[in-house]
A tleap script that builds the chain and sets N, CA, C and O, in Angstrom:
source leaprc.protein.ff14SB
mol = sequence {
  NMET SER LYS ARG ARG TYR TRP THR TYR GLU
  ALA LYS LYS LYS LYS VAL LEU LYS GLN ASP
  LYS TRP VAL ALA THR LEU ARG ARG GLN ASP
  HIE LEU THR LEU ASP LYS THR SER GLU MET
  VAL SER VAL ARG GLY SER ILE LEU PRO SER
  GLU VAL SER GLY VAL LEU ARG ALA TYR LEU
  GLU GLN ILE ARG TYR HIE VAL LEU ALA GLY
  ASP SER VAL ASN ILE GLU GLY LEU GLY THR
  PHE TYR PRO LYS LEU SER SER LYS MET VAL
  ASP THR VAL ALA ASP ALA THR VAL ALA ASN
  CYS VAL LYS ASP ILE SER ILE GLY PHE ARG
  PRO SER ASN GLU LEU LYS GLU VAL ILE ASN
  LYS SER GLY PHE ARG VAL PHE ALA PRO ALA
  ASP ASN ALA THR SER ARG GLU CGLU
}
set mol.1.N position { 92.271 159.279 168.293 }
set mol.1.CA position { 92.652 158.126 167.491 }
set mol.1.C position { 92.178 158.403 166.054 }
set mol.1.O position { 91.031 158.811 165.868 }
set mol.2.N position { 93.022 158.195 165.039 }
set mol.2.CA position { 92.608 158.429 163.681 }
set mol.2.C position { 92.061 157.143 163.062 }
set mol.2.O position { 92.406 156.036 163.474 }
set mol.3.N position { 91.204 157.322 162.066 }
set mol.3.CA position { 90.631 156.272 161.350 }
set mol.3.C position { 91.672 155.541 160.531 }
set mol.3.O position { 92.634 156.153 160.065 }
set mol.4.N position { 91.501 154.255 160.348 }
set mol.4.CA position { 92.406 153.541 159.481 }
set mol.4.C position { 92.098 153.906 157.987 }
set mol.4.O position { 90.933 153.891 157.591 }
set mol.5.N position { 93.072 154.211 157.209 }
set mol.5.CA position { 92.933 154.588 155.818 }
set mol.5.C position { 93.106 153.301 154.954 }
set mol.5.O position { 93.840 152.387 155.331 }
set mol.6.N position { 92.414 153.255 153.796 }
set mol.6.CA position { 92.566 152.122 152.946 }
set mol.6.C position { 92.934 152.630 151.563 }
set mol.6.O position { 92.512 153.708 151.144 }
set mol.7.N position { 93.722 151.840 150.873 }
set mol.7.CA position { 94.097 151.983 149.507 }
set mol.7.C position { 93.233 151.072 148.725 }
set mol.7.O position { 93.190 149.881 149.032 }
set mol.8.N position { 92.501 151.569 147.679 }
set mol.8.CA position { 91.600 150.775 146.859 }
set mol.8.C position { 92.378 150.379 145.650 }
set mol.8.O position { 93.008 151.224 145.014 }
set mol.9.N position { 92.353 149.075 145.302 }
set mol.9.CA position { 93.061 148.649 144.101 }
set mol.9.C position { 92.103 147.829 143.218 }
set mol.9.O position { 91.044 147.388 143.664 }
set mol.10.N position { 92.508 147.641 141.966 }
set mol.10.CA position { 91.772 146.778 141.078 }
set mol.10.C position { 92.777 146.134 140.173 }
set mol.10.O position { 93.895 146.609 139.975 }
set mol.11.N position { 92.308 144.985 139.613 }
set mol.11.CA position { 93.158 144.265 138.699 }
set mol.11.C position { 93.015 144.761 137.282 }
set mol.11.O position { 91.891 144.903 136.800 }
set mol.12.N position { 94.054 145.019 136.628 }
set mol.12.CA position { 94.038 145.519 135.190 }
set mol.12.C position { 94.773 144.517 134.305 }
set mol.12.O position { 95.783 143.927 134.690 }
set mol.13.N position { 94.221 144.352 133.097 }
set mol.13.CA position { 94.850 143.465 132.178 }
set mol.13.C position { 95.872 144.232 131.386 }
set mol.13.O position { 95.619 145.361 130.964 }
set mol.14.N position { 97.087 143.601 131.168 }
set mol.14.CA position { 98.136 144.132 130.387 }
set mol.14.C position { 98.569 143.120 129.352 }
set mol.14.O position { 98.493 141.915 129.589 }
set mol.15.N position { 99.017 143.591 128.220 }
set mol.15.CA position { 99.576 142.643 127.203 }
set mol.15.C position { 101.080 142.653 127.291 }
set mol.15.O position { 101.732 143.686 127.136 }
set mol.16.N position { 101.632 141.433 127.552 }
set mol.16.CA position { 103.117 141.296 127.579 }
set mol.16.C position { 103.460 140.199 126.584 }
set mol.16.O position { 103.074 139.038 126.722 }
set mol.17.N position { 104.210 140.634 125.565 }
set mol.17.CA position { 104.566 139.619 124.555 }
set mol.17.C position { 103.393 138.873 123.993 }
set mol.17.O position { 103.442 137.660 123.789 }
set mol.18.N position { 102.317 139.624 123.739 }
set mol.18.CA position { 101.101 139.117 123.151 }
set mol.18.C position { 100.328 138.196 124.099 }
set mol.18.O position { 99.377 137.544 123.669 }
set mol.19.N position { 100.705 138.129 125.351 }
set mol.19.CA position { 99.986 137.320 126.384 }
set mol.19.C position { 99.269 138.225 127.363 }
set mol.19.O position { 99.750 139.307 127.701 }
set mol.20.N position { 98.164 137.789 127.795 }
set mol.20.CA position { 97.439 138.609 128.888 }
set mol.20.C position { 98.071 138.320 130.169 }
set mol.20.O position { 98.304 137.168 130.536 }
set mol.21.N position { 98.364 139.419 130.889 }
set mol.21.CA position { 98.872 139.336 132.260 }
set mol.21.C position { 98.014 140.298 133.083 }
set mol.21.O position { 97.363 141.196 132.548 }
set mol.22.N position { 98.034 140.086 134.364 }
set mol.22.CA position { 97.230 140.923 135.235 }
set mol.22.C position { 98.048 141.593 136.324 }
set mol.22.O position { 98.977 140.982 136.852 }
set mol.23.N position { 97.731 142.825 136.671 }
set mol.23.CA position { 98.530 143.550 137.677 }
set mol.23.C position { 97.520 144.313 138.581 }
set mol.23.O position { 96.472 144.780 138.133 }
set mol.24.N position { 97.892 144.407 139.846 }
set mol.24.CA position { 97.094 145.225 140.743 }
set mol.24.C position { 97.480 146.664 140.653 }
set mol.24.O position { 98.670 146.960 140.765 }
set mol.25.N position { 96.593 147.566 140.464 }
set mol.25.CA position { 96.881 148.986 140.393 }
set mol.25.C position { 96.003 149.712 141.372 }
set mol.25.O position { 94.883 149.298 141.672 }
set mol.26.N position { 96.552 150.834 141.875 }
set mol.26.CA position { 95.795 151.637 142.803 }
set mol.26.C position { 94.701 152.448 142.059 }
set mol.26.O position { 94.886 152.878 140.920 }
set mol.27.N position { 93.613 152.625 142.716 }
set mol.27.CA position { 92.512 153.295 142.151 }
set mol.27.C position { 92.358 154.627 142.949 }
set mol.27.O position { 92.201 154.596 144.169 }
set mol.28.N position { 92.399 155.712 142.298 }
set mol.28.CA position { 92.286 157.006 142.947 }
set mol.28.C position { 90.782 157.271 143.227 }
set mol.28.O position { 89.935 157.022 142.369 }
set mol.29.N position { 90.473 157.771 144.423 }
set mol.29.CA position { 89.089 158.022 144.839 }
set mol.29.C position { 88.564 159.329 144.391 }
set mol.29.O position { 87.397 159.442 144.016 }
set mol.30.N position { 89.427 160.360 144.422 }
set mol.30.CA position { 88.979 161.735 144.205 }
set mol.30.C position { 90.115 162.550 143.660 }
set mol.30.O position { 91.276 162.184 143.840 }
set mol.31.N position { 89.820 163.638 143.002 }
set mol.31.CA position { 90.809 164.605 142.492 }
set mol.31.C position { 90.543 165.897 143.200 }
set mol.31.O position { 89.541 166.553 142.912 }
set mol.32.N position { 91.425 166.309 144.148 }
set mol.32.CA position { 91.196 167.532 144.884 }
set mol.32.C position { 91.980 168.687 144.286 }
set mol.32.O position { 93.162 168.536 143.978 }
set mol.33.N position { 91.344 169.834 144.117 }
set mol.33.CA position { 91.942 171.021 143.654 }
set mol.33.C position { 92.421 171.853 144.846 }
set mol.33.O position { 92.055 171.562 145.984 }
set mol.34.N position { 93.216 172.860 144.603 }
set mol.34.CA position { 93.675 173.756 145.654 }
set mol.34.C position { 92.502 174.450 146.340 }
set mol.34.O position { 92.496 174.641 147.556 }
set mol.35.N position { 91.506 174.823 145.525 }
set mol.35.CA position { 90.293 175.506 146.039 }
set mol.35.C position { 89.514 174.588 146.946 }
set mol.35.O position { 89.086 175.008 148.021 }
set mol.36.N position { 89.313 173.330 146.539 }
set mol.36.CA position { 88.568 172.392 147.292 }
set mol.36.C position { 89.300 172.111 148.631 }
set mol.36.O position { 88.665 172.024 149.682 }
set mol.37.N position { 90.602 171.974 148.577 }
set mol.37.CA position { 91.395 171.719 149.757 }
set mol.37.C position { 91.368 172.920 150.610 }
set mol.37.O position { 91.350 172.759 151.830 }
set mol.38.N position { 91.363 174.103 150.110 }
set mol.38.CA position { 91.232 175.352 150.961 }
set mol.38.C position { 89.905 175.403 151.684 }
set mol.38.O position { 89.832 175.835 152.834 }
set mol.39.N position { 88.842 174.954 151.003 }
set mol.39.CA position { 87.527 174.889 151.668 }
set mol.39.C position { 87.549 173.931 152.846 }
set mol.39.O position { 87.053 174.246 153.928 }
set mol.40.N position { 88.144 172.728 152.619 }
set mol.40.CA position { 88.220 171.769 153.657 }
set mol.40.C position { 89.082 172.210 154.850 }
set mol.40.O position { 88.757 171.876 155.989 }
set mol.41.N position { 90.160 172.944 154.618 }
set mol.41.CA position { 90.950 173.487 155.671 }
set mol.41.C position { 90.292 174.617 156.451 }
set mol.41.O position { 90.472 174.757 157.661 }
set mol.42.N position { 89.523 175.420 155.718 }
set mol.42.CA position { 88.787 176.532 156.346 }
set mol.42.C position { 87.720 176.036 157.305 }
set mol.42.O position { 87.424 176.699 158.299 }
set mol.43.N position { 87.158 174.916 157.030 }
set mol.43.CA position { 86.089 174.335 157.918 }
set mol.43.C position { 86.765 173.958 159.260 }
set mol.43.O position { 86.112 174.028 160.301 }
set mol.44.N position { 87.979 173.583 159.259 }
set mol.44.CA position { 88.675 173.198 160.483 }
set mol.44.C position { 89.164 174.350 161.260 }
set mol.44.O position { 89.574 174.179 162.408 }
set mol.45.N position { 89.147 175.550 160.691 }
set mol.45.CA position { 89.697 176.725 161.398 }
set mol.45.C position { 88.680 177.792 161.315 }
set mol.45.O position { 87.523 177.551 160.971 }
set mol.46.N position { 89.123 179.025 161.643 }
set mol.46.CA position { 88.213 180.151 161.648 }
set mol.46.C position { 88.584 181.159 160.597 }
set mol.46.O position { 88.474 182.370 160.794 }
set mol.47.N position { 89.048 180.607 159.417 }
set mol.47.CA position { 89.490 181.569 158.411 }
set mol.47.C position { 88.690 181.197 157.075 }
set mol.47.O position { 88.186 180.086 156.913 }
set mol.48.N position { 88.624 182.171 156.188 }
set mol.48.CA position { 87.836 181.988 154.919 }
set mol.48.C position { 88.655 181.139 153.965 }
set mol.48.O position { 89.885 181.146 154.004 }
set mol.49.N position { 87.928 180.378 153.076 }
set mol.49.CA position { 88.611 179.591 152.066 }
set mol.49.C position { 89.568 180.407 151.222 }
set mol.49.O position { 90.652 179.936 150.877 }
set mol.50.N position { 89.165 181.670 150.874 }
set mol.50.CA position { 90.025 182.562 150.079 }
set mol.50.C position { 91.395 182.864 150.816 }
set mol.50.O position { 92.455 182.932 150.194 }
set mol.51.N position { 91.300 183.038 152.166 }
set mol.51.CA position { 92.520 183.291 152.940 }
set mol.51.C position { 93.414 182.070 152.926 }
set mol.51.O position { 94.625 182.188 152.738 }
set mol.52.N position { 92.840 180.916 153.120 }
set mol.52.CA position { 93.606 179.622 153.087 }
set mol.52.C position { 94.264 179.524 151.711 }
set mol.52.O position { 95.460 179.252 151.600 }
set mol.53.N position { 93.460 179.751 150.658 }
set mol.53.CA position { 93.957 179.621 149.326 }
set mol.53.C position { 95.087 180.563 149.079 }
set mol.53.O position { 96.079 180.180 148.460 }
set mol.54.N position { 94.980 181.784 149.539 }
set mol.54.CA position { 96.063 182.742 149.315 }
set mol.54.C position { 97.317 182.332 150.033 }
set mol.54.O position { 98.403 182.495 149.478 }
set mol.55.N position { 97.234 181.820 151.212 }
set mol.55.CA position { 98.437 181.335 151.943 }
set mol.55.C position { 99.016 180.166 151.256 }
set mol.55.O position { 100.232 180.087 151.086 }
set mol.56.N position { 98.135 179.184 150.824 }
set mol.56.CA position { 98.715 177.998 150.171 }
set mol.56.C position { 99.403 178.374 148.876 }
set mol.56.O position { 100.462 177.840 148.546 }
set mol.57.N position { 98.792 179.303 148.135 }
set mol.57.CA position { 99.397 179.718 146.867 }
set mol.57.C position { 100.750 180.365 147.098 }
set mol.57.O position { 101.694 180.103 146.353 }
set mol.58.N position { 100.854 181.167 148.073 }
set mol.58.CA position { 102.114 181.887 148.403 }
set mol.58.C position { 103.155 180.855 148.880 }
set mol.58.O position { 104.344 180.995 148.592 }
set mol.59.N position { 102.721 179.859 149.581 }
set mol.59.CA position { 103.612 178.840 150.056 }
set mol.59.C position { 104.145 177.976 148.954 }
set mol.59.O position { 105.332 177.652 148.914 }
set mol.60.N position { 103.234 177.593 148.028 }
set mol.60.CA position { 103.618 176.840 146.841 }
set mol.60.C position { 104.637 177.630 145.994 }
set mol.60.O position { 105.624 177.109 145.476 }
set mol.61.N position { 104.310 178.937 145.898 }
set mol.61.CA position { 105.288 179.837 145.143 }
set mol.61.C position { 106.657 179.847 145.718 }
set mol.61.O position { 107.639 179.896 144.977 }
set mol.62.N position { 106.762 179.801 147.044 }
set mol.62.CA position { 108.046 179.754 147.754 }
set mol.62.C position { 108.750 178.460 147.504 }
set mol.62.O position { 109.955 178.452 147.254 }
set mol.63.N position { 108.023 177.340 147.563 }
set mol.63.CA position { 108.580 176.034 147.321 }
set mol.63.C position { 109.127 175.980 145.905 }
set mol.63.O position { 110.254 175.535 145.685 }
set mol.64.N position { 108.316 176.441 144.933 }
set mol.64.CA position { 108.759 176.445 143.578 }
set mol.64.C position { 110.026 177.281 143.356 }
set mol.64.O position { 110.961 176.841 142.687 }
set mol.65.N position { 110.043 178.502 143.930 }
set mol.65.CA position { 111.163 179.441 143.804 }
set mol.65.C position { 112.461 178.750 144.338 }
set mol.65.O position { 113.499 178.776 143.676 }
set mol.66.N position { 112.376 178.140 145.539 }
set mol.66.CA position { 113.579 177.590 146.158 }
set mol.66.C position { 114.056 176.276 145.442 }
set mol.66.O position { 115.256 176.069 145.259 }
set mol.67.N position { 113.134 175.444 145.065 }
set mol.67.CA position { 113.513 174.260 144.342 }
set mol.67.C position { 114.217 174.623 143.011 }
set mol.67.O position { 115.244 174.042 142.660 }
set mol.68.N position { 113.652 175.571 142.305 }
set mol.68.CA position { 114.200 176.003 141.041 }
set mol.68.C position { 115.566 176.724 141.220 }
set mol.68.O position { 116.356 176.820 140.281 }
set mol.69.N position { 115.810 177.214 142.423 }
set mol.69.CA position { 117.102 177.836 142.777 }
set mol.69.C position { 118.164 176.786 143.163 }
set mol.69.O position { 119.334 177.111 143.369 }
set mol.70.N position { 117.727 175.543 143.254 }
set mol.70.CA position { 118.584 174.412 143.581 }
set mol.70.C position { 118.524 173.955 145.031 }
set mol.70.O position { 119.314 173.103 145.439 }
set mol.71.N position { 117.592 174.511 145.827 }
set mol.71.CA position { 117.434 174.117 147.185 }
set mol.71.C position { 116.462 172.951 147.355 }
set mol.71.O position { 115.635 172.674 146.486 }
set mol.72.N position { 116.582 172.304 148.455 }
set mol.72.CA position { 115.559 171.264 148.851 }
set mol.72.C position { 114.688 171.939 149.870 }
set mol.72.O position { 115.143 172.762 150.664 }
set mol.73.N position { 113.376 171.563 149.833 }
set mol.73.CA position { 112.435 172.154 150.781 }
set mol.73.C position { 111.710 171.042 151.552 }
set mol.73.O position { 110.987 170.238 150.964 }
set mol.74.N position { 111.915 171.007 152.876 }
set mol.74.CA position { 111.322 170.039 153.701 }
set mol.74.C position { 110.037 170.577 154.389 }
set mol.74.O position { 110.047 171.594 155.083 }
set mol.75.N position { 108.978 169.857 154.161 }
set mol.75.CA position { 107.719 170.160 154.849 }
set mol.75.C position { 107.472 169.092 155.901 }
set mol.75.O position { 107.136 167.953 155.576 }
set mol.76.N position { 107.634 169.458 157.126 }
set mol.76.CA position { 107.585 168.534 158.220 }
set mol.76.C position { 106.316 167.729 158.205 }
set mol.76.O position { 105.226 168.296 158.125 }
set mol.77.N position { 106.433 166.360 158.285 }
set mol.77.CA position { 105.309 165.498 158.243 }
set mol.77.C position { 104.875 165.077 156.845 }
set mol.77.O position { 104.166 164.081 156.694 }
set mol.78.N position { 105.280 165.804 155.842 }
set mol.78.CA position { 104.948 165.504 154.483 }
set mol.78.C position { 106.157 164.933 153.770 }
set mol.78.O position { 106.135 163.785 153.326 }
set mol.79.N position { 107.194 165.711 153.660 }
set mol.79.CA position { 108.373 165.259 152.947 }
set mol.79.C position { 109.206 166.385 152.345 }
set mol.79.O position { 109.000 167.557 152.659 }
set mol.80.N position { 110.130 166.026 151.493 }
set mol.80.CA position { 111.050 167.010 150.908 }
set mol.80.C position { 110.921 167.020 149.385 }
set mol.80.O position { 110.919 165.987 148.717 }
set mol.81.N position { 110.815 168.251 148.879 }
set mol.81.CA position { 110.857 168.452 147.429 }
set mol.81.C position { 112.308 168.921 147.113 }
set mol.81.O position { 112.932 169.659 147.876 }
set mol.82.N position { 112.794 168.453 145.961 }
set mol.82.CA position { 114.204 168.726 145.594 }
set mol.82.C position { 114.312 168.752 144.102 }
set mol.82.O position { 113.494 168.147 143.409 }
set mol.83.N position { 115.378 169.494 143.551 }
set mol.83.CA position { 115.634 169.415 142.127 }
set mol.83.C position { 116.227 168.071 141.849 }
set mol.83.O position { 117.006 167.518 142.626 }
set mol.84.N position { 115.816 167.551 140.674 }
set mol.84.CA position { 116.205 166.179 140.311 }
set mol.84.C position { 116.759 166.211 138.819 }
set mol.84.O position { 116.125 166.749 137.911 }
set mol.85.N position { 117.900 165.639 138.650 }
set mol.85.CA position { 118.494 165.587 137.262 }
set mol.85.C position { 118.778 164.167 136.924 }
set mol.85.O position { 119.372 163.410 137.692 }
set mol.86.N position { 118.320 163.821 135.712 }
set mol.86.CA position { 118.558 162.509 135.179 }
set mol.86.C position { 119.508 162.632 134.007 }
set mol.86.O position { 119.261 163.340 133.030 }
set mol.87.N position { 120.689 161.855 134.161 }
set mol.87.CA position { 121.707 162.018 133.066 }
set mol.87.C position { 122.322 160.678 132.771 }
set mol.87.O position { 122.294 159.725 133.550 }
set mol.88.N position { 122.866 160.685 131.608 }
set mol.88.CA position { 123.599 159.408 131.161 }
set mol.88.C position { 125.083 159.535 131.427 }
set mol.88.O position { 125.617 160.632 131.592 }
set mol.89.N position { 125.729 158.400 131.464 }
set mol.89.CA position { 127.218 158.413 131.704 }
set mol.89.C position { 127.928 158.533 130.322 }
set mol.89.O position { 127.457 158.049 129.293 }
set mol.90.N position { 129.081 159.210 130.386 }
set mol.90.CA position { 129.925 159.387 129.234 }
set mol.90.C position { 131.363 158.931 129.602 }
set mol.90.O position { 131.672 158.728 130.776 }
set mol.91.N position { 132.179 158.787 128.641 }
set mol.91.CA position { 133.515 158.192 128.849 }
set mol.91.C position { 134.545 159.230 129.371 }
set mol.91.O position { 135.461 158.843 130.096 }
set mol.92.N position { 134.424 160.525 129.028 }
set mol.92.CA position { 135.468 161.464 129.455 }
set mol.92.C position { 134.801 162.676 130.130 }
set mol.92.O position { 133.623 162.964 129.922 }
set mol.93.N position { 135.614 163.375 130.951 }
set mol.93.CA position { 135.120 164.593 131.622 }
set mol.93.C position { 134.787 165.668 130.623 }
set mol.93.O position { 133.926 166.498 130.917 }
set mol.94.N position { 135.375 165.712 129.519 }
set mol.94.CA position { 135.123 166.697 128.499 }
set mol.94.C position { 133.770 166.476 127.901 }
set mol.94.O position { 133.111 167.426 127.479 }
set mol.95.N position { 133.319 165.173 127.852 }
set mol.95.CA position { 132.008 164.890 127.347 }
set mol.95.C position { 130.876 165.088 128.321 }
set mol.95.O position { 129.700 165.041 127.960 }
set mol.96.N position { 131.248 165.308 129.544 }
set mol.96.CA position { 130.224 165.485 130.642 }
set mol.96.C position { 129.678 166.888 130.599 }
set mol.96.O position { 129.981 167.712 131.462 }
set mol.97.N position { 128.876 167.157 129.597 }
set mol.97.CA position { 128.223 168.503 129.446 }
set mol.97.C position { 126.728 168.306 129.481 }
set mol.97.O position { 126.222 167.192 129.349 }
set mol.98.N position { 126.044 169.394 129.659 }
set mol.98.CA position { 124.593 169.391 129.707 }
set mol.98.C position { 124.090 168.807 128.344 }
set mol.98.O position { 123.227 167.929 128.328 }
set mol.99.N position { 124.628 169.296 127.239 }
set mol.99.CA position { 124.137 168.792 125.942 }
set mol.99.C position { 124.332 167.361 125.738 }
set mol.99.O position { 123.517 166.726 125.068 }
set mol.100.N position { 125.432 166.764 126.306 }
set mol.100.CA position { 125.682 165.306 126.104 }
set mol.100.C position { 125.067 164.376 127.131 }
set mol.100.O position { 124.770 163.213 126.860 }
set mol.101.N position { 124.884 164.943 128.343 }
set mol.101.CA position { 124.478 164.016 129.430 }
set mol.101.C position { 123.012 164.182 129.872 }
set mol.101.O position { 122.345 163.174 130.105 }
set mol.102.N position { 122.516 165.343 129.990 }
set mol.102.CA position { 121.271 165.553 130.681 }
set mol.102.C position { 120.124 165.008 129.879 }
set mol.102.O position { 119.923 165.410 128.733 }
set mol.103.N position { 119.347 164.077 130.467 }
set mol.103.CA position { 118.185 163.529 129.887 }
set mol.103.C position { 116.933 164.257 130.265 }
set mol.103.O position { 116.049 164.521 129.450 }
set mol.104.N position { 116.892 164.585 131.596 }
set mol.104.CA position { 115.656 165.246 132.064 }
set mol.104.C position { 116.015 165.964 133.368 }
set mol.104.O position { 116.892 165.520 134.108 }
set mol.105.N position { 115.341 167.055 133.633 }
set mol.105.CA position { 115.423 167.722 134.908 }
set mol.105.C position { 113.982 167.960 135.375 }
set mol.105.O position { 113.116 168.412 134.626 }
set mol.106.N position { 113.780 167.633 136.641 }
set mol.106.CA position { 112.448 167.751 137.178 }
set mol.106.C position { 112.495 168.076 138.719 }
set mol.106.O position { 113.544 168.442 139.250 }
set mol.107.N position { 111.370 167.934 139.386 }
set mol.107.CA position { 111.301 168.066 140.849 }
set mol.107.C position { 110.989 166.741 141.425 }
set mol.107.O position { 109.995 166.110 141.065 }
set mol.108.N position { 111.825 166.306 142.320 }
set mol.108.CA position { 111.586 165.043 143.009 }
set mol.108.C position { 110.886 165.265 144.370 }
set mol.108.O position { 110.870 166.372 144.907 }
set mol.109.N position { 110.315 164.177 144.899 }
set mol.109.CA position { 109.666 164.262 146.214 }
set mol.109.C position { 110.067 163.073 146.966 }
set mol.109.O position { 109.992 161.955 146.457 }
set mol.110.N position { 110.502 163.274 148.188 }
set mol.110.CA position { 110.892 162.148 149.071 }
set mol.110.C position { 109.965 162.222 150.277 }
set mol.110.O position { 110.074 163.186 151.036 }
set mol.111.N position { 109.045 161.255 150.511 }
set mol.111.CA position { 108.080 161.384 151.714 }
set mol.111.C position { 108.858 161.254 152.988 }
set mol.111.O position { 109.883 160.574 153.042 }
set mol.112.N position { 108.350 161.932 154.054 }
set mol.112.CA position { 108.890 161.900 155.375 }
set mol.112.C position { 108.685 160.530 155.941 }
set mol.112.O position { 107.823 159.783 155.480 }
set mol.113.N position { 109.492 160.179 156.966 }
set mol.113.CA position { 109.333 158.950 157.647 }
set mol.113.C position { 107.947 158.789 158.268 }
set mol.113.O position { 107.392 157.691 158.304 }
set mol.114.N position { 107.401 159.897 158.754 }
set mol.114.CA position { 106.014 159.856 159.359 }
set mol.114.C position { 105.018 159.495 158.258 }
set mol.114.O position { 104.138 158.664 158.483 }
set mol.115.N position { 105.130 160.081 157.111 }
set mol.115.CA position { 104.223 159.745 156.029 }
set mol.115.C position { 104.390 158.297 155.575 }
set mol.115.O position { 103.401 157.598 155.353 }
set mol.116.N position { 105.631 157.847 155.437 }
set mol.116.CA position { 105.826 156.445 155.031 }
set mol.116.C position { 105.206 155.499 156.094 }
set mol.116.O position { 104.607 154.485 155.737 }
set mol.117.N position { 105.344 155.819 157.342 }
set mol.117.CA position { 104.781 155.009 158.417 }
set mol.117.C position { 103.194 154.888 158.272 }
set mol.117.O position { 102.631 153.801 158.400 }
set mol.118.N position { 102.554 155.994 158.016 }
set mol.118.CA position { 101.127 156.010 157.811 }
set mol.118.C position { 100.754 155.210 156.606 }
set mol.118.O position { 99.812 154.419 156.665 }
set mol.119.N position { 101.460 155.383 155.499 }
set mol.119.CA position { 101.201 154.671 154.286 }
set mol.119.C position { 101.394 153.151 154.515 }
set mol.119.O position { 100.600 152.339 154.041 }
set mol.120.N position { 102.457 152.792 155.244 }
set mol.120.CA position { 102.686 151.349 155.455 }
set mol.120.C position { 101.638 150.708 156.372 }
set mol.120.O position { 101.432 149.495 156.333 }
set mol.121.N position { 100.973 151.535 157.203 }
set mol.121.CA position { 99.974 150.978 158.081 }
set mol.121.C position { 98.584 150.884 157.442 }
set mol.121.O position { 97.673 150.255 157.980 }
set mol.122.N position { 98.448 151.549 156.243 }
set mol.122.CA position { 97.196 151.506 155.566 }
set mol.122.C position { 96.835 150.148 155.061 }
set mol.122.O position { 97.725 149.364 154.732 }
set mol.123.N position { 95.577 149.836 154.984 }
set mol.123.CA position { 95.168 148.509 154.489 }
set mol.123.C position { 94.744 148.639 152.962 }
set mol.123.O position { 94.710 149.712 152.361 }
set mol.124.N position { 94.452 147.503 152.461 }
set mol.124.CA position { 94.041 147.483 151.032 }
set mol.124.C position { 92.599 146.888 151.004 }
set mol.124.O position { 92.217 146.088 151.858 }
set mol.125.N position { 91.857 147.306 150.018 }
set mol.125.CA position { 90.551 146.715 149.670 }
set mol.125.C position { 90.374 146.668 148.229 }
set mol.125.O position { 90.861 147.555 147.528 }
set mol.126.N position { 89.696 145.676 147.717 }
set mol.126.CA position { 89.534 145.485 146.273 }
set mol.126.C position { 88.388 146.365 145.829 }
set mol.126.O position { 87.397 146.513 146.543 }
set mol.127.N position { 88.523 146.951 144.645 }
set mol.127.CA position { 87.444 147.716 144.015 }
set mol.127.C position { 86.478 146.735 143.428 }
set mol.127.O position { 86.880 145.822 142.707 }
set mol.128.N position { 85.252 146.896 143.712 }
set mol.128.CA position { 84.169 146.124 143.065 }
set mol.128.C position { 83.261 147.023 142.342 }
set mol.128.O position { 82.567 147.845 142.942 }
set mol.129.N position { 83.248 146.876 140.961 }
set mol.129.CA position { 82.445 147.820 140.157 }
set mol.129.C position { 80.992 147.969 140.533 }
set mol.129.O position { 80.377 149.003 140.273 }
set mol.130.N position { 80.440 146.934 141.147 }
set mol.130.CA position { 79.004 147.038 141.566 }
set mol.130.C position { 78.867 147.993 142.794 }
set mol.130.O position { 77.801 148.567 143.018 }
set mol.131.N position { 79.927 148.145 143.553 }
set mol.131.CA position { 79.901 149.026 144.745 }
set mol.131.C position { 79.887 150.463 144.370 }
set mol.131.O position { 80.255 150.820 143.251 }
set mol.132.N position { 79.470 151.300 145.277 }
set mol.132.CA position { 79.412 152.770 145.036 }
set mol.132.C position { 80.960 153.102 145.108 }
set mol.132.O position { 81.592 152.817 146.125 }
set mol.133.N position { 81.541 153.684 144.064 }
set mol.133.CA position { 82.960 153.995 143.996 }
set mol.133.C position { 83.406 155.016 145.007 }
set mol.133.O position { 84.591 155.122 145.322 }
set mol.134.N position { 82.434 155.781 145.523 }
set mol.134.CA position { 82.855 156.807 146.510 }
set mol.134.C position { 82.722 156.340 147.959 }
set mol.134.O position { 83.149 157.050 148.869 }
set mol.135.N position { 82.138 155.160 148.193 }
set mol.135.CA position { 82.005 154.744 149.572 }
set mol.135.C position { 83.304 154.273 150.140 }
set mol.135.O position { 84.118 153.725 149.397 }
set mol.136.N position { 83.548 154.449 151.394 }
set mol.136.CA position { 84.821 154.007 152.081 }
set mol.136.C position { 84.511 153.168 153.247 }
set mol.136.O position { 83.525 153.392 153.949 }
set mol.137.N position { 85.360 152.174 153.475 }
set mol.137.CA position { 85.209 151.364 154.660 }
set mol.137.C position { 85.668 152.143 155.871 }
set mol.137.O position { 86.530 153.012 155.738 }
set mol.138.N position { 85.156 151.884 156.989 }
set mol.138.CA position { 85.544 152.560 158.238 }
set mol.138.C position { 86.442 151.657 159.021 }
set mol.138.O position { 86.890 152.023 160.108 }
savepdb mol mol.pdb
quit
């Protein structure tokens, strides 16, 4: 049985038309690098962090290669990376060119249904500045 995960949020003040408004925003707990993630994975298996890092870097290179080639890449349990184009509408087919229409090209991500389910089952807790920011509820 897995532990319940919590999203930590805090209220932030925003100015809207010169009036103070408040919005709930997610608070990130940590920033993990590929090397740190590789160390964490290596503890769960019997391989060195450098070997995990090498495999992950090669895997990321393949994802990047295929997405840039126009393919979508599905990672089971995580989601799908895909090329994403943002463009504006024009009046004629002759005007529908890259120069006239394309606003942005990027990589999109669509989470898997399994990941969405885990996210939707997660709870929320409020960030209290007096609390230790790295502590987590069980």
